[in-house]
N, C-alpha and C positions, 0 to 999 in steps of 0.2 A: 328733433329732440332738443330740448332747452339745456342751458348749461347745468340746471340743477339735475336734470336727468343724467347727463354725463357725469356729473359729481358723484351721484348715487352708484351708478355703474363702476366708476372708478374705485369707489370706497369697498364694494363688494368684491371687485377683482383683487385689491390689496389685501383683503382678508382671506380669500382663497390662496393667494400666493403665499401669504405667512403660514396657512395651515398646512400646505404642501411641504414647505421647508421645515416646519417644526416636527412633522410626521416622518420626514426623510432623515432628520438628525436626531429623532427621539432615541434609537438604540444607543447612540454614542452619549449623548446627554445624560442618559438615565444611569449609565455605569460611571460617569465622572463625578468628582466632588461628592457632595450630598446625595446626588441622584435626583432624577426629575420624575414627578409622578404625572398622571393624566390630568390631574386637577391643575397642577402648575403649568403643564403645556397648554391648557385652555386659556389660563391668564396671559401666557406668552402670545398666543394667538390673536386675543382681543387687544392687548395693550399696545404692542409695537412702540414705535418711537413717537413721541409726542410733538414733533414738528418744529422745534426751534431752529435747527440747522436748515430745514427745508424752507421755512419762512425767510431766513436770512438770505439764502440763495435766490429765492423769488423776489425779494426786495431789490437785489442787485440787478436782476434781470428787468424789473419794472422801471427802475431809474436809468437804464441804458438807452440812450437815444437812437442806437442803431437798430435796435429791434422795433418792429411796428408796434404802436400803441395797442391795438386790439389783440395782439398775440400775448404782450406782456401781461396785459390786464387779465385775459384768460388764465395765464400760468399762475398769476398771483391769486386769483379767485379758487382755483382747483387746489392749490397748496393750502391756502387758508381754511378751506372747506374740509379737506382732509385732516388738517391739524385740529380744527373744531370737532369734527366726528370722532377723532381718537381721544 
C-alpha cells in the first residue's frame, strides 16, 4: 500500500475515533452549558483540530538529525495530509 493509501486509512481511523469519543461523551455534553445537539456533535466529529500544533511538532521531528530521514519525512507527510484533509 502506498503512503497515500495509509494516509486515507489514517484519516478514516481518526474520524472513527472522534465519533466514538463524541458519542461516549454526548450525555455529559448535552447537559452542560448550552447543551449539545446531534447536529452540533456531527460538526465536532468532522471538524476536530486543524493541525497547527501537529504540524509544528512534525517540523521539529523533521529537522531532528537523530531520526532517520525516511521516517521523519513520512511523519511530516502524514501530519500535513491529515491537516489538509481536516
